[in-house]
C-alpha positions as CSV (number, residue, x, y, z in Angstrom):
1,X,6.4,-59.1,4.3
2,X,8.2,-56.0,3.4
3,X,11.6,-56.9,2.2
4,X,13.1,-53.9,3.8
5,X,11.7,-55.0,7.2
6,X,13.0,-58.5,6.7
7,X,16.5,-57.0,6.0
8,X,16.3,-54.9,9.2
9,X,15.3,-57.9,11.3
10,X,17.8,-60.4,9.9
11,X,20.6,-58.0,10.3
12,X,19.7,-56.8,13.8
13,X,22.7,-57.2,16.2
14,X,22.4,-59.3,19.3
15,X,20.7,-57.2,22.0
16,X,23.0,-56.1,24.8
17,X,20.5,-54.2,26.8
18,X,16.7,-54.0,27.7
19,X,16.4,-51.1,25.3
20,X,17.9,-53.0,22.3
21,X,15.8,-56.0,23.1
22,X,12.7,-53.9,23.2
23,X,13.7,-52.5,19.8
24,X,14.0,-56.0,18.3
25,X,10.8,-57.2,19.9
26,X,9.1,-54.2,18.5
27,X,10.3,-55.1,14.9
28,X,9.2,-58.8,15.5
29,X,5.8,-57.6,16.6
30,X,5.3,-56.1,13.2
31,X,5.6,-59.7,11.9
32,X,2.9,-60.9,14.3
33,X,0.4,-61.7,11.6
34,X,3.0,-63.7,9.6
35,X,4.3,-65.9,12.3
36,X,2.6,-68.5,14.4
37,X,3.2,-69.1,18.1
38,X,4.9,-65.7,18.4
39,X,4.1,-65.2,22.1
40,X,5.5,-68.7,22.9
41,X,8.6,-68.1,20.7
42,X,9.4,-64.8,22.3
43,X,8.8,-65.9,25.9
44,X,12.6,-66.3,26.8
45,X,13.2,-62.8,25.5
46,X,10.3,-61.3,27.2
47,X,11.4,-62.7,30.5
48,X,14.4,-60.3,30.3
49,X,12.0,-57.4,30.2
50,X,10.3,-58.0,33.5
51,X,10.9,-55.8,36.4
52,X,13.7,-56.7,38.8
53,X,15.3,-59.2,36.3
54,X,18.9,-58.6,35.5
55,X,19.6,-58.6,31.8
56,X,21.7,-61.7,31.1
57,X,21.8,-63.0,27.6
58,X,21.7,-66.8,27.7
59,X,22.2,-69.5,25.2
60,X,18.4,-69.9,25.3
61,X,18.0,-66.3,24.5
62,X,20.4,-66.6,21.6
63,X,18.7,-69.7,20.1
64,X,15.4,-67.9,20.5
65,X,16.8,-64.7,18.8
66,X,18.3,-66.7,15.9
67,X,15.2,-68.8,15.4
68,X,13.0,-65.6,15.2
69,X,15.3,-64.1,12.7
70,X,15.3,-67.4,10.6
71,X,11.4,-67.6,10.7
72,X,11.1,-64.0,9.4
73,X,12.9,-65.1,6.2
74,X,10.4,-67.9,5.6
75,X,7.2,-66.2,6.8
76,X,4.0,-67.2,5.3
77,X,2.5,-65.1,2.5
78,X,-0.9,-63.5,3.3
79,X,-3.6,-62.9,0.8
80,X,-7.1,-61.6,0.8
81,X,-9.7,-64.3,1.5
82,X,-11.9,-65.9,-1.0
83,X,-15.3,-65.9,0.5
84,X,-16.5,-68.6,-1.8
85,X,-14.1,-71.1,0.0
86,X,-14.3,-72.5,3.5
87,X,-12.3,-71.0,6.4
88,X,-10.5,-72.9,9.2
89,X,-9.7,-71.6,12.6
90,X,-6.4,-72.8,14.1
91,X,-5.8,-72.1,17.9
92,X,-2.8,-72.9,20.2
93,X,-2.2,-72.2,23.9
94,X,0.4,-72.8,26.4
95,X,1.2,-71.6,29.8
96,X,3.2,-68.7,28.2
97,X,0.7,-67.6,25.5
98,X,-2.3,-68.0,23.3
99,X,-3.0,-67.5,19.8
100,X,-5.5,-68.1,17.0
101,X,-5.3,-67.9,13.2
102,X,-8.0,-67.8,10.5
103,X,-6.8,-69.8,7.6
104,X,-8.1,-70.7,4.2
């Protein structure tokens, strides 16, 4: 990941409004290919973006926010595939999200 983006995400202030939460989630979405289970991890935060939901920052939201910031610091390194080696598909699903990763 780009060290500049890591710095911006890890120093992002706690969101105080829907707009600031949208900004943070936009930055996190950049990290989509580096983080696994992102849809599940961001679920508590994305709930605050639903229509007719009052923005109330809870302990669960704060834990989620801090966890995401910590995960960005330790994100996996991506590399070009070696087509001479086998691939593995890893999938995961929950009632909140679904994802898949092609690994080598």
